N, C-alpha and C positions, 0 to 999 in steps of 0.2 A: 427285747425282741425287736428286730428292724421292721419298720412299717413298709408295707408293699405299696408302691406307687402304681395305681391301675393303668395310667397312661403309659408308663414305662413297660409294664407287663404286656400291655396290648401291642406296643411297638416291637417288643422282642418276639412276640408271637407272630406278628405280621412278617417280620424279617426272617423267620425260621424256614427251613426247607419244607416243613410239613404244612405250611400255610395254604398253598394252592389246593391240596386235597381236603384240608379241614374246611376251607371256605366253600368248596363244592358240597361237602356234607351239610354244612349249615344252610346253604341255599336250598338244597333238596328237602331238608327237614322243615324249613319254613314253608316251602311250597306245599308239601304234603299236609302240614297242619292246617294251612288255609283251605286246602281242598276239602279236608274232613269237616271243618266248621261250616263251609258253604254248602256242602252236600247235606249235612244234618239239617241246616236251616231250610234248604229246598224241600227236603223230605217232610219236615213238619208242616210247611206251608201247603203241601199237596194233600197230606193225610188228615190234617186237623181242620175242622170247620168251626167258625165262630159260635159261641154259645150265648144264649140270651142272658143267662145269669152268671155272675162272677162267682164262681164256686169251683170247687174241686181243682184249685190251682190255676184257674184261668185258661185261656186258650193260646197265648203267645208262646212260641217255642223258646226254650231257655237259652240256646246259643245267641239268638238275636237280642235277648234281654241283657246278656252278659256283655256282648259287643257294644250295645248302645250305652250301657252304664259306664263301661271303660272309656268310650269316646267322650262322653259328657264330662267325666272326671278329669281327663287329660285336658280337654278344652277349657274347663273352668279354672284349673290350676294354672295353665299357661296364661290365660287372660289376666287373672289376679296378680300373677308374678310380674307381668310386664307393666300393667297399669299402675301398680303401687311401687314399681322399681324406680320410678322417676324421683321418689322422695328418699331413696336409700343411696347414700354416696358410694357404698361398696359395689352396688349393682351398676351404677353409672360408670365407675372406673373399670369394672369388668368388661362392659360392652365396648368401651372405647379402646381397650387393649386387645380385644379379640375380634378382629375384622374377618368375619366369616367368608368374605369374598376371596380371601387368600387361597381358599381351598378349591377355587375354580382353576382347573389345569391350564386353561387358556391364559390365565393371568400369572401363573407361576412358571411355566415352562419357558426356558430360554430357547426360542426357536432357532433353527439353524440359519446360517447366513445364505444369502443368494449372491452368487459371484458371477462376474463376466468371464469370458474365456481366458483372460489373462490373470484371473484371481483377484480382481478388484471388487470391493464390496459394493453391491447394489442395494442390499437390505440386510439389517442386522437387528438383534434385540439388545436393549440396554435397560438397566435398572435406573429409573428416574423417580425420585421421591418415594422410594419403597415399592414402586410398581414396575413391572416389566413392560416396556413399550417398544414398538417397532420403529426403527429409524431408517430413513432413505437418504443416503448421503448426496445423491445426484438430483434430489428433488423431482421436478416434473419430467426429467429426461427419459426415464424408463417407466413412467407411471402406468402406461397401458399394457406393457408386457410383464413387468414384475408384479404390477397390481398393488394391492394393499391388504393388510390383515389388521382389523380394528374391532374391538369388542362391541362397538356401537353400530358399525356399518357392515360387519361381516368381512368377507375376503373375496378378491377377484384375481384373475391372472395367474401367474406362477405361484403366488402365495396360496391360492385356493387349490390349484391343480396338484401341487406337491405337498399338500397340507400334512399328510401322514409322515412323509419323510422329514419335513421341516420340524415336526413335533417329536421326532425321535424314532421314525420307522413304524410300520404297522405291526402292532403286537399280534403275532399269529398263534402264539402258544399261551397256555395258562401261566407258565413261568414268567414270560416277558410282561404279561399284564400284571403279575404279582410284583415284579420289580418296579414298574411305574407306580403302582399303588403304594408300595412301601415308601417311595421317595416323596409322594404327595402327602401321605398321612403322617409320617414321622418327621418330615422335613430334614432328614439326615443329609440329604444331597439334593441340590436343585436340578431337576431334569433338564437335559440339554438335547436339542434336536440335531439332525444331520444337515450338513451344508448341501446346497444345490448349485450346480454350475450351469450357466446358460451359454449358448453359442454366441451371444452378442459381444461386440467389441465396444467398450466405452469410449475409446478415442474416436472411432469412426462414427458412433452414434452422436457424439457431441459435435463433430464436424458437420454432419448432415443437418442437425438442428441449427447450427450457426449459419449454414448456407440458406436455410429456409427463412431465418430471421423472424420477423413478425408476420410473415405470410402464412396463410393456411395451406396445408398440403401434407404430403407423405413421401418418405424415401425408404426404399427397400434394397438391401444388398445381400446376396446369398451366393453360396458356392453351387454351381450347376451339378457337380459330380455326386454330392451327398445331401443337398438341400439345407445345409447348415445356414441359418440366418444370422448374418453379422450385424446388420442394421435394420431396425424396425422402428423408424422415427415417424412421429405424427405431431402436427402443430395446428392449433394450440393444444396444450395438455393441462393437467391439474397437478397440484403438489400433494402427494400422499402423506406428507408430514403435517398438513393443515386441513384435514378433512372436517367438514362441518355440515349441518343440515341444509344450509343454503345451497350447497353444491348439487343436492339431489332434489330440490323442490320443483324445478322446472327447467325449461330450456335456457341455458346460460349463453351469453354472447360468445360466438365461435364454437359452440358445442364442444367444450373441452373433454367431456366424457367419451366422445366418439373416437374409436380407434380407426382413423382414416386409412391406415395402411392395410388393415384386414377386413374391416366392415364397411368402409366408405365405398359406395358404388357410383361411378362416374361414366359419362360417355367417353369411350376411349379415343374417338376420332381416328386419325390416320395410323396410329400404332396398331389398330385392328387390321390393317392391310397385310400384316404378317400372316394372320390367319387366312385371309382370302388368297394371298399369294401361295401359301402351302396347299390350299385346296386346288388352285389352278395347276400347280406343278404336278400334283399327284393325279390330276385328271388328264394330264398330257397336253396341256395348252401350249400352243406354239403360234407364231405369226404375230400380227399386230391388230390393234383396234384404233379407229379414227377418233381423235379427241379434239373437236373444234372449239373455238373460243365461245361459241354459243351454248356449249354445254350439252347435257343429256337429260331427257325426261321421258317417262313412259306414257304420258298423256298431256294434252294441252291444258287439262285442268290443273296441273301442278307446275310450279316454277322449275326451270331447268337446274340441274346440279352442275355447278361450274368449278373450275380450278381456281386456286388462290391467286395465280398469276393474273387472271382476268380482273380481279378486284384491285390488285396492286396497280395494274395499268390504268384502270379507271381513276383511281385515287391520284395518280400522277398526271392524269390528263393526256395519256397517250394511247394509241391503238395497240391491240395484241391479237395476233393471228391464230392463237391456239397452238397446241403441241403438234397437231397433225397426227400422223400414224406413229403409235408407240408400241414397242414390245414390252414384255412383262418387266424385265430388269430396269429399263429406263423409266417406265411408268412408276415403278416402286421407288426409284431414286428421286424422282421429281414429285412423288406423292400425288399423282394425278387422280382427283376425285372422279373425273369423267371416265377414265379408264376402268377403275374398280367398280363403279356403279354399273357399267355395262357388263363387266365380268360376272358380277353377282346375278344379274338378270339372266345372263346366258346359261348359267348352270342351274338356276331355279331354287325354289324354297326348300325342297327336300334335301338337296346337296348341302345347302346352307345349314339346315338343322343337323344333319349328320356330322358336318365339320364342327359345329359348336359342341355337340356331344363328345366328339373325340378330344376336343380341347378342354374338356372338363368344365364347361359352363353350366350354370344352374345347379351347383353343388355346394355343400358345406363340407369343408375339410378340417379335421381336427388338428389342433396345434400342439396338444399335449398328449402323452401316451394314454391310450385306453378310453378317453372320453372327449367329447366336444362341449361338455357342460360349462367349462371355465374358460374356453377360448377356442374359436373356430375361425376359419377363413371362408368368407363369402366370395366365391370365384367370380360370379357375375350373372347377368340375365340376358338371354336372347329372346326376342319376340317370337311368338307363334303366329306366323303370317298366313293369311288366307291366300288361296291360289290366285285370286284376282288382285291381290295387293302387290303389284309389281313395283310401284313407286316406293312402298315401304321396304321392299327387298333391296332396291337400289340404295336407299338411305342407310339401311343396316350394313350393307357391304362396304361402306366407307366409315363405319364405326359411329354412325349418328342414329337418329330416330330413337328407337327404344332399346338400343344396345347399351348395356352397362357392364363395367368391369371394376374390380378392385386393384389397387396398385400391386399388392402381393401376387395376385394371380397373373398379372401381366409380367411380373418379374419371373414367374415360373415359365411363361411362354418364351421369354428371351433365353432363359436357362436351358429350355428344351432344345432350342436351335443350337446352342453351344454344346449340348451333350448328346449329339447324334439323334435328336428327336425324342429322347426319353426325358420326361419331367419327373423330378424327384419331389416327394412331399416335403414342404417346408417344415423344418424341425427347430425347436428352440432349446432342447435339453441336450447337453453333451453326452449324457449316458444313453440316450435313445439311439438305436441303430437306424441307419439310412433305409428308406423304403420308397419304392417307385409310386408315383401318382398316376402316370399313364404314358403310353407311347403316343405323343401328339402327332408325330409324322415319321416317315421312314428316314433312315440315315442318309440316303442320297438326297432326299428333299431338304433335310436340314443342312447338308453341305452346300447345296446351291443357294439356299436362303441366307446362309451365313455370308456367302460372297456378295449377295445383293445388299445385305445390311452394311457390309463394309463399304460398298460403293456409295451408300447414302452419306457416309461421313467423308469420303474422299472427293465425291463429285456432286452429291445431291444436297438435300435440305440441311444436312448436318455438317456442312463444310466448316462451320465456325468453330468446331471442337477438334479439327484435324491438325492442331498445332501443339498438342500436349506431349509430344515425344512418346506417345503410347498409341498403338494401333487399336482403335475402338471400332466395333461394329454396332449399329443400332438403327433405331427408327424414331424420327420426331413425330409429334402429333399436336395439333391445335384443335381441340374439341369444342364445337359450338355449344353454347349453354344458354337455354331460354331465360335464365335468371340473372344474367349479367355477362361480363366479359368472358371470352373463351378460356378453357382450362389448358394449361401448358403441360405437355407430356414428353418424356424421353424414356425409352427402354433399350437395353443393349447389353453387351458383354465385352470383356477384354482379358488378355490380348486376343486380337481377332484370330490369329493363327493357332493359338493354344489357349483356349478360354479357361480362366480360373475363377472369374467372378461375373455375376450377372446383376443388373441394376434396373430399377424402375423409379422414376421421379415424377411426381405430380405436384403442380402448383396451381391451386384453385384461382381462377380468374387471372392467370398469369400471362395470358396472351400466347405468342408464338413459342412453340416448343423448342425451336432451334436457338432462340436467344435467351430463354429463361430456364427451362428444365435441363436442356442439354449441358450447359456449363456446370451445373450442380453435379450431374452424373460424372462428367469428366474429372472434376476435382476430387470427387470421392473415390473413383477408380484409381486414379494416380496415387493418392495417399494410401489406399488400402494395399496396393501392390508394393509400395515402399515399405509398409509395415509387415509384409509377408503374410497377408491375410488369406492368400490362396492355399489350396491343398498342398 
């Protein structure tokens, strides 16, 4: 008579079509039995009072006595079996050959790959020394967006947001749960997850990081029409292949865990003048404002707000007469602080607050479908100004003071100008449909503003990048920073007449946006369009 292998019999039962129903029956039976035992124990405790004499069978309810005896028996056997097992060679060999950690699904499932939009592998699972480990071929380049999945440190980024899909899709039915259970228990087949494709482009991401070099900063490139993010680069970063406790113990030099592109908040400086120009256009502004060399202030208690040309002339030891009377288009091209400070005060704090709300400031925008738990975009912060704080309003109107913005949000503002005033929500997953973020401005306002941004590059502060053979529209920014040198900004889009891509570049403490951030944006736009990255 052939002996029956219990493990083989159990594996066959688990693999049968009747297993889901049988498992449900077993679960219900166990649950009902536990309920009966607990109910009887509770009834005895309520109805039976302690007796002074130990007689007539005592007063403890029999279900509790049975449970206690069984528990003590199991505990004693387990303890003696393990404590004496050290001296039994067969026990030691058994424990060494049966690593119970193998039954953790997180260690056995070959998670799906994470790919860029061209199918290049950004993350994959490999068996290394008998263990399934996650490998990131590009190292730090995609660390903040792809994230990591590690048994010790958990998961972040796309690894966390798409965890169910990467592990093999969400089991919605009893049958699919049974299939996963059969694979894990019987080990007949190693479970495999589904691949995830991101909108990112590895060639462009690497180019952006190469342009940043050792400098701290962020680069964002996206498509205005559908919000697909092609580049989400931040520097410095960390290597997800080399995670260790020291990375999480405290602030590291350069804060490599910070995603500067989505969570870094910086004074936007002159690129914020796009927002103020849109406000002025929609309010019907016309005419000119006088912009003297002496600058503008709301009170003698505060120093005057002056234009950059004033300080350049002082440094060169020459006189500067000021811009004189400027219209909106010329003031925008020359990036006149004096003009836009006056403009903000003219329209007041309520109009400033309404404009900020329309441009989606002070919001958290999800980056992955259905949740912002694993990745979100901090759009920025605008100050709540008192009615008497006219100087604060003047400072805020030129992107200084307490105004803060993230690089990704400023990229959506440039994209909105390129997309007839409609901003699309930035998206990272190819499978996710495009969705609007908000109508930042009317289509006529966007059209006029696009022309003004083109003039910045042809005749204004962005003239240095007007030699690329590509018609770029944009706005430079040099944001004063109380903790060091000014931040360098450029945001814009290309081609100017038929926009296909929008960009935002930040270089921390980089100095003038025209000479530092703008060339990075130009080179990235040229390369992206050469590769056909547009829609």
